C-alpha positions in Angstrom: 109.9 170.0 127.2 108.4 166.6 126.4 109.1 164.3 123.5 107.3 161.5 121.6 109.9 158.9 120.4 110.1 155.4 119.0 111.8 152.6 120.8 111.9 148.9 119.9 108.9 149.3 117.5 106.7 151.1 120.1 105.9 154.7 120.8 106.8 156.3 124.2 106.6 159.7 125.6 108.7 161.4 128.4 110.1 164.5 129.8 113.5 165.8 128.6 116.0 166.0 131.4 119.0 166.9 129.2 119.3 167.7 125.5 122.8 166.8 124.3 121.9 167.4 120.6 122.7 163.8 119.4 120.9 162.2 122.3 118.5 163.1 125.1 118.1 162.0 128.7 114.4 161.2 129.1 112.3 160.4 132.2 109.2 158.3 131.4 105.9 158.6 133.2 106.9 155.5 135.2 109.9 157.3 136.5 112.4 155.3 134.6 115.2 157.2 132.9 116.5 156.4 129.5 118.9 157.7 126.9 117.3 158.3 123.5 118.9 159.1 120.2 117.8 162.4 118.8 117.0 160.7 115.5 114.4 158.6 117.3 112.4 161.6 118.5 109.3 162.2 116.4 107.5 165.0 118.2 108.5 167.7 120.7 105.6 169.2 122.8 105.0 171.2 125.9 101.6 169.9 126.8 99.9 167.7 127.8 101.8 165.5 130.1 103.7 162.6 128.4 101.4 159.9 129.8 98.3 161.8 129.0 99.5 162.4 125.4 99.5 158.7 124.4 96.2 158.0 126.1 94.4 160.9 124.4 96.2 160.1 121.0 95.2 156.5 121.1 91.5 157.4 121.8 91.6 160.0 119.0 93.2 157.6 116.5 90.3 155.2 116.9 88.0 157.9 115.3 90.1 158.4 112.2 88.8 156.7 109.1 91.8 155.0 107.5 90.2 154.8 104.1 89.6 158.6 104.1 93.1 159.1 105.3 94.4 157.1 102.4 92.2 159.0 100.0 93.4 162.5 101.1 97.1 161.9 101.1 99.2 162.4 98.0 101.3 159.9 96.0 104.6 161.2 97.3 106.2 160.4 100.6 104.9 162.5 103.5 105.5 163.1 107.2 102.8 162.4 109.7 102.7 166.0 110.9 102.2 167.1 107.2 99.3 164.7 106.8 97.9 165.7 110.2 97.8 169.4 109.2 96.0 168.5 105.9 93.5 166.2 107.8 92.6 168.8 110.4 92.8 171.9 108.1 95.3 173.7 110.4 98.5 173.1 112.3 97.7 170.2 114.6 98.4 170.2 118.3 100.5 167.5 119.8 97.5 165.1 120.5 96.2 165.5 116.9 99.6 164.9 115.4 100.3 161.9 117.6 96.8 160.5 116.8 97.5 160.6 113.0 100.9 159.0 113.6 99.4 156.1 115.6 96.7 155.6 112.9 99.2 155.5 110.1 101.4 153.1 112.0 98.4 150.8 112.7 97.5 150.4 109.0 100.5 149.0 107.2 98.4 147.7 104.3 97.3 151.3 103.6 100.6 153.1 104.4 104.1 151.9 103.8 106.8 153.2 106.1 109.6 155.0 104.5 111.5 156.1 107.6 110.8 157.4 111.1 107.6 159.3 110.9 107.5 159.1 107.1 105.0 157.1 105.0 103.8 156.6 101.5 100.3 155.4 100.5 100.1 151.9 99.1 99.3 151.6 95.4 95.6 150.8 94.8 96.3 147.4 93.3 98.5 146.4 96.2 96.0 147.7 98.7 93.2 145.8 97.1 95.2 142.5 97.1 96.0 143.0 100.7 92.4 143.8 101.7 91.3 140.7 99.7 93.8 138.6 101.6 92.6 140.0 104.9 89.0 139.3 104.0 90.0 135.8 103.0 91.7 135.2 106.4 88.6 136.6 108.1 86.3 134.3 106.3 88.7 131.3 106.9 88.8 132.1 110.6 85.0 132.3 110.7 84.8 129.0 108.8 87.2 127.4 111.2 85.2 128.6 114.2 82.0 127.3 112.6 83.6 123.9 111.8 84.8 123.6 115.4 81.3 124.2 116.7 79.9 121.6 114.3 82.5 119.0 115.3 81.8 119.6 119.0 78.1 119.1 118.3 78.7 115.8 116.6 78.2 117.1 113.1 80.6 116.6 110.2 81.3 119.9 108.4 80.6 119.7 104.7 84.2 120.8 103.9 85.5 117.6 105.4 83.9 115.1 103.0 86.2 115.6 100.0 89.4 115.5 102.0 88.5 112.9 104.7 91.3 110.3 103.9 94.0 112.9 104.0 92.5 114.6 107.0 92.3 111.3 108.9 95.7 109.7 108.0 98.0 112.6 106.8 96.6 115.9 107.8 97.9 119.1 106.2 98.2 121.7 108.9 97.9 124.5 106.4 94.3 123.6 105.6 91.4 125.2 107.5 89.9 121.7 108.0 92.9 120.5 109.9 93.0 123.6 112.0 89.4 123.2 112.9 89.9 119.5 113.7 92.9 120.2 115.9 91.0 123.0 117.7 88.0 120.8 118.3 90.2 118.0 119.6 91.8 120.4 122.0 88.4 121.7 123.3 86.8 118.2 123.6 89.8 116.2 124.7 89.2 113.6 122.1 91.6 112.2 119.5 91.0 113.2 115.9 89.9 109.6 115.0 87.5 109.5 117.9 86.0 112.9 117.1 85.5 112.0 113.4 84.0 108.6 114.3 81.5 110.3 116.7 80.6 112.7 113.8 79.9 109.8 111.5 82.9 110.3 109.2 84.1 106.7 109.7 81.6 104.0 108.9 83.3 101.6 111.2 86.4 101.1 113.2 87.4 98.3 110.7 87.1 100.8 107.9 89.4 103.2 109.8 92.2 100.6 110.2 91.8 99.3 106.7 91.7 102.8 105.3 95.0 103.7 106.9 96.7 100.8 105.1 95.0 101.6 101.8 95.9 105.3 102.1 99.6 104.4 102.4 99.9 101.5 100.0 97.0 101.9 97.5 96.5 105.6 97.3 95.7 105.9 93.6 94.0 102.6 92.8 90.3 102.7 92.0 88.4 102.0 95.2 91.8 101.5 96.9 92.3 98.1 95.5 91.2 98.2 91.8 93.5 97.3 88.9 94.3 99.4 85.8 93.7 98.2 82.3 95.8 95.2 81.3 96.3 93.1 78.2 95.1 89.5 78.3 97.7 86.8 79.1 99.1 84.6 76.4 97.2 81.4 75.6 99.1 78.2 76.4 97.3 75.5 74.5 100.4 74.3 72.8 102.0 73.0 76.1 102.2 69.2 76.4 99.5 67.6 78.5 100.7 65.8 81.6 99.5 62.2 82.1 98.8 62.7 85.8 95.8 63.4 88.1 96.9 66.2 90.4 95.3 67.4 93.6 96.0 70.3 95.9 95.9 70.6 99.7 94.9 74.0 101.1 92.7 75.6 103.7 89.1 76.4 103.0 89.5 80.0 102.0 92.4 79.6 99.5 91.6 80.8 96.0 95.1 81.4 94.8 96.0 77.7 94.6 99.7 77.7 93.6 100.7 74.1 94.2 99.3 70.6 93.6 100.7 67.0 93.7 100.5 63.8 91.8 101.7 60.3 92.4 102.4 57.9 89.5 103.5 54.3 90.2 106.5 53.2 88.1 106.3 49.8 86.4 109.5 48.6 88.0 108.7 49.8 91.5 108.8 53.2 93.1 107.0 56.3 92.0 107.1 59.6 90.1 106.0 62.2 92.5 104.9 65.4 90.8 105.0 68.9 92.4 103.0 71.1 90.1 103.3 74.9 90.5 100.9 77.3 88.8 102.6 79.1 85.9 101.5 82.7 85.4 105.1 83.3 84.3 104.3 81.4 81.1 101.3 83.7 80.4 102.9 87.1 80.7 106.3 88.7 80.9 107.9 91.1 83.4 107.5 94.1 81.1 103.8 93.3 80.3 100.8 95.1 81.9 100.3 92.2 84.3 104.0 92.0 85.0 104.0 95.7 86.0 101.0 95.2 88.1 102.6 92.4 90.0 105.8 94.4 90.4 103.9 97.3 91.9 101.9 95.2 94.4 104.6 92.6 95.1 102.4 90.4 97.2 98.8 89.5 98.1 97.7 91.3 101.2 96.0 89.0 103.8 93.7 90.0 106.6 90.8 88.4 108.5 87.7 88.4 106.3 89.4 89.9 103.2 92.4 89.9 101.0 93.9 92.1 98.3 95.3 90.0 95.6 98.6 90.7 93.8 97.0 89.8 90.5 93.5 90.6 89.2 90.9 88.1 90.3 90.1 86.9 86.7 93.9 86.3 86.1 94.1 84.4 89.4 91.1 82.3 88.2 92.8 81.7 84.9 96.0 80.3 86.4 94.9 78.9 89.8 95.1 75.1 90.1 91.3 74.7 90.5 89.7 71.2 90.4 88.1 70.3 87.0 90.6 72.4 85.0 93.7 71.7 83.0 96.1 74.4 83.9 99.6 75.5 82.8 102.2 74.6 85.4 105.9 74.2 86.0 106.2 70.7 87.3 109.0 69.1 89.3 109.0 65.3 89.0 110.9 63.4 91.7 112.0 59.8 90.9 111.5 58.0 94.1 112.7 54.4 94.9 110.5 51.9 96.7 112.5 52.7 99.9 111.8 56.4 99.4 115.3 57.3 98.2 115.4 60.2 95.8 116.9 58.9 92.6 116.6 62.0 90.4 114.4 64.9 89.3 113.1 66.5 86.1 111.4 69.9 85.5 108.8 70.3 82.8 106.5 73.0 81.5 103.1 71.5 80.8 99.3 71.5 81.2 98.3 69.6 84.3 94.8 68.1 84.9 93.6 69.1 88.4 91.1 66.5 89.7 90.6 67.7 93.3 91.2 70.5 95.8 91.5 68.9 99.2 90.7 71.2 102.1 92.3 71.0 105.6 89.0 70.9 107.4 87.9 67.9 105.4 91.1 65.9 105.5 92.6 66.5 108.9 89.9 64.7 110.9 90.7 61.5 109.0 94.4 62.1 108.3 96.3 63.0 111.4 98.8 61.6 113.8 96.2 59.5 115.6 94.6 58.0 112.5 98.0 57.3 111.0 99.0 55.3 114.1 95.7 53.5 114.4 95.1 52.9 110.7 93.6 55.3 108.2 89.9 55.1 107.3 88.8 55.0 103.7 88.6 58.5 102.1 89.6 60.0 98.7 93.4 60.2 98.1 94.1 58.3 101.3 96.9 56.2 99.7 98.5 59.1 97.9 98.5 61.3 101.1 100.0 58.4 103.1 102.7 57.9 100.5 103.6 61.6 100.4 103.7 61.8 104.2 106.0 58.9 104.4 108.2 60.4 101.7 108.1 63.7 103.5 109.4 62.1 106.7 112.4 60.8 104.7 113.0 64.2 103.2 112.8 65.8 106.7 115.2 63.3 108.1 117.6 63.9 105.2 117.7 67.6 105.9 118.3 67.0 109.6 115.8 69.7 110.4 112.1 69.5 111.1 109.9 71.5 108.7 108.2 73.2 111.7 109.9 73.0 115.1 107.4 75.3 116.7 104.8 74.0 119.1 102.6 77.1 118.8 99.2 76.9 117.3 97.9 78.4 114.1 94.7 80.4 114.2 92.2 80.8 111.4 90.1 83.9 111.3 86.7 83.7 109.5 84.5 86.8 109.2 80.8 86.5 108.4 80.0 89.8 106.7 76.3 89.0 106.4 75.6 89.0 110.1 75.2 92.0 112.5 78.2 92.3 114.8 76.0 92.5 117.9 78.5 95.0 119.4 77.1 98.3 120.6 80.4 100.1 120.0 80.6 98.6 116.4 77.3 98.6 114.7 77.1 97.0 111.3 78.0 93.6 109.8 80.9 91.4 110.7 81.0 88.4 113.1 84.4 86.8 113.6 85.2 83.2 114.3 88.6 82.2 115.5 89.6 78.6 115.1 92.8 77.0 116.1 94.9 74.1 114.8 98.2 72.6 115.9 101.2 73.3 113.8 103.3 70.4 112.5 100.4 68.1 111.6 101.1 65.3 109.1 99.3 67.4 106.5 101.5 70.4 107.3 104.7 68.2 107.1 103.7 66.7 103.8 103.1 70.1 102.1 106.0 71.8 103.7 108.6 69.2 102.8 107.5 69.0 99.1 107.6 72.8 98.9 111.1 72.8 100.5 112.4 70.3 98.0 110.9 72.2 95.1 112.3 75.6 96.2 115.7 74.1 97.0 115.9 72.1 93.7 115.0 75.0 91.5 117.2 77.4 93.4 120.2 75.0 92.9 119.3 74.7 89.2 119.4 78.5 88.7 122.6 78.8 90.8 124.4 76.1 88.8 123.3 77.7 85.5 124.7 81.1 86.6 121.2 82.7 86.4 120.5 85.1 89.3 117.4 84.6 91.5 116.0 85.8 94.8 117.0 83.5 97.6 116.0 83.1 101.2 119.2 82.9 103.2 119.6 82.1 106.9 123.0 82.4 108.6 123.8 83.0 112.2 120.0 82.8 112.9 119.2 85.8 110.7 116.9 85.3 107.6 117.3 87.7 104.7 116.8 88.0 101.0 119.8 87.7 98.7 120.5 87.5 94.9 123.4 85.1 95.7 122.7 81.5 96.6 123.7 80.7 100.2 122.6 78.1 102.8 119.4 78.3 104.7 120.6 76.9 108.0 117.2 76.7 109.6 116.0 74.4 106.8 119.2 72.6 106.3 119.5 73.2 102.6 122.3 74.6 100.4 120.1 77.2 98.8 116.4 78.1 98.9 114.7 80.2 96.3 111.0 80.9 96.9 109.3 79.6 93.7 106.1 77.8 94.9 103.7 80.8 95.2 103.9 82.8 92.0 100.2 83.8 92.2 100.8 85.4 95.6 104.4 86.7 95.8 106.4 88.6 93.2 109.6 87.0 94.5 108.3 83.6 93.4 107.0 84.9 90.1 110.3 86.5 89.3 112.1 83.2 90.1 109.6 81.4 87.9 110.5 83.7 85.0 114.1 83.0 85.5 113.5 79.2 85.7 111.4 79.3 82.5 114.2 81.1 80.7 116.6 78.3 81.8 114.2 75.6 80.6 113.8 77.3 77.3 117.5 78.0 77.0 116.8 81.7 76.6 118.5 84.8 78.2 116.8 85.4 81.6 114.6 88.5 82.0 116.9 89.6 84.9 120.5 89.1 83.8 123.5 89.0 86.3 124.1 92.3 88.1 120.6 93.4 87.1 119.6 96.7 88.8 116.0 95.7 88.3 116.6 92.5 90.2 118.2 94.3 93.2 115.4 96.8 93.2 112.8 94.1 93.2 114.5 92.3 96.1 114.7 95.5 98.2 111.1 96.5 97.4 109.7 93.0 98.0 111.4 92.7 101.4 110.1 96.0 102.6 106.6 95.6 101.2 106.2 92.0 102.3 107.2 93.0 105.9 104.7 95.9 105.8 101.9 93.7 104.6 102.7 91.1 107.3 102.7 93.8 110.0 99.3 95.0 108.7 97.9 91.5 108.9 99.1 91.1 112.5 97.5 94.4 113.3 94.2 93.4 111.8 94.3 90.0 113.6 94.8 91.9 116.8 91.8 94.1 116.0 89.6 91.1 115.3 90.7 89.5 118.6 89.4 92.5 120.4 86.1 92.3 118.5 85.9 88.6 119.4 86.2 89.5 123.1 83.4 92.1 122.6 81.2 89.6 120.7 81.5 87.1 123.6 80.9 89.7 126.2 84.2 88.7 127.9 84.9 90.5 131.1 87.6 88.2 132.3 90.2 86.1 130.4 92.8 83.6 131.2 96.4 83.7 129.9 99.9 82.6 130.5 102.8 84.8 131.5 105.4 85.2 128.7 107.8 87.6 130.6 107.6 90.7 132.7 104.1 92.3 132.3 103.3 90.3 129.1 100.5 87.7 129.0 99.4 85.6 126.1 95.7 84.7 126.1 94.8 81.0 125.9 91.6 81.3 123.8 92.8 83.6 121.1 96.2 84.8 119.6 96.5 88.0 121.6 99.4 89.2 123.7 98.7 91.9 126.3 100.8 94.2 128.4 99.5 94.0 131.9 101.1 96.8 134.1 99.4 95.4 137.2 100.9 91.9 136.8 103.0 90.9 139.8 106.3 89.0 139.4 105.4 85.5 138.3 107.3 82.7 136.7 107.2 82.2 132.9 104.2 80.0 132.0 102.1 80.9 135.1 98.4 81.0 134.3 96.6 84.1 135.4 93.1 85.6 135.3 92.7 89.1 134.0 89.7 91.4 134.1 89.0 93.5 131.0 88.5 97.1 132.1 87.8 98.4 128.6 88.3 97.8 124.9 88.8 100.6 122.3 88.4 99.3 118.8 89.3 102.6 117.2 92.7 102.7 119.0 92.9 98.8 119.0 93.6 98.9 122.7 92.6 96.7 125.6 93.0 97.7 129.3 93.6 94.5 131.4 94.0 94.2 135.1 95.5 91.3 137.0 93.0 89.4 139.2 94.6 86.2 140.4 96.8 83.3 139.6 94.9 80.2 138.5 95.9 76.5 138.6 98.3 75.3 136.0 97.3 72.9 133.2 98.9 69.5 133.6 100.3 69.5 130.1 102.0 72.8 130.7 103.3 72.2 134.2 107.1 72.7 134.4 107.5 73.1 130.7 108.7 76.1 128.6 108.1 74.2 125.3 104.8 76.0 124.7 106.6 79.3 124.6 109.2 78.6 121.9 109.4 81.5 119.5 107.3 83.9 121.6 109.9 86.6 121.6 108.6 87.8 118.2 104.9 88.0 119.1 103.0 91.2 118.7 101.8 93.0 121.8 98.4 94.7 121.9 98.9 97.9 123.9 
């Protein structure tokens, strides 16, 4: 006697060696012996042989039309032998019965199992839904296969266009498009970004890097950076008019001009030195449309060639300290003695005439350490700048800390978007120029010291009045934000509240609102223990750091484009530490795995094995050590502060 039984979800057949009623000893065709519960036996048969039964039954099951089988069976539960008899019109033999069993078991959408060997036909509505789902899956699989082939052939599937940002930066693995992209990447060996770039989904590598940032930080804004509707700011014509002629000092590309200066000679000797800060805080409140916009953005985003302003451009233009305009400002007037002693200060809210916007590239050639030592030539605002610089030196000495103790250089990135890149790997517009300037110039010192005295003075005023503000605090070498006034050891001041850039930073704008309330003798918008103040501080710190990281990343990207523009196949740099080299011509730090053990500051020549703009990667290889520059020989001064530099890997 032979039996067909079910074991571990599969059907097996074997010869009965012993029948113990509740269980049977079975020998399979393979010779293996097994103990089988009698309840698991579905069919007993004499012929054919066990192995032959399953082979013949599987072949016969293929010819059974499952739709017809579903039609002929009744609504009640049934056994497979019962249905086999009805299907064949007579008592089925062992092969015919087993074939029907296998066919029923293979069609779970049509037949629901109700026990061993027992089934019930699926209700029509459930069957139709299941069949529709199966068809949908079939079509999706076919669509995925088609999309994979299109991607491999360099064509962008039409389905990709509406979901490209999500597909590139935050793919949903449940979507067919993502499955197709991952499959195509696996077959081609390319990254998702590279594959999409090759298919024309990314206009440029620059758009890819910028798009990642916009996707995360500006997901819902129009065009990524647009502004929602906002009410116009309050007109400030009733403010008193300052009797000064103020001028600003900024780089060539600054449009958000937050600060300006004025010098007025006192009749009895000495001067009134004015530090004038743009006053958007007078034009709108924290709970206004513009206040909410500033709270959401928290800072202007800077990157080479572009920026995303914290406030709408027309609002920036309304409040910026542009030459030829009389603009609302919060002014700090310093009473300075003829020997540059600070005698007192006064803060006013007023309208300030701006007579000039001085630019670094115009002023620094005639106002620098050399010309100050040799005698300044004649140029506009020469005397005012010289006076402010001399006063700044006194302020710096009084703090006991230099305003900038770093000897590193600053680099200015300028992108010409009207000129073809000339790079085969990056067609389109965009040519970058990278200029350098030494930190700590007289012009830098002048501006830095006046900003420090303004931020420290206003921070102390808010502290003494018991009005909370956002302070920059440095203790034990760590800089952090705080709502409690505390020393900034690096600057040598008792407290330091960022207040001098309200057009660019929400922290400064918030502090300006608090200062305006103090000057007007009104309750501050953010009272003590304000949850909104703490939330603003936390969000500002995180967002400001993220924006700065993005700026560093884009500067690294443009450094790589600069190398491609110049066709550089070798570069010279200086060793920072093990495997790290900083290039001399541009602000780029590279990890060089092939670098031998060399002393800090050693100059080396590297070959450029390849540059991938999409991944922002450069592959350098060590060539040789080159002669040291005389100015760097034996000195580590040029590497002060390098530990925090970014590495392009």
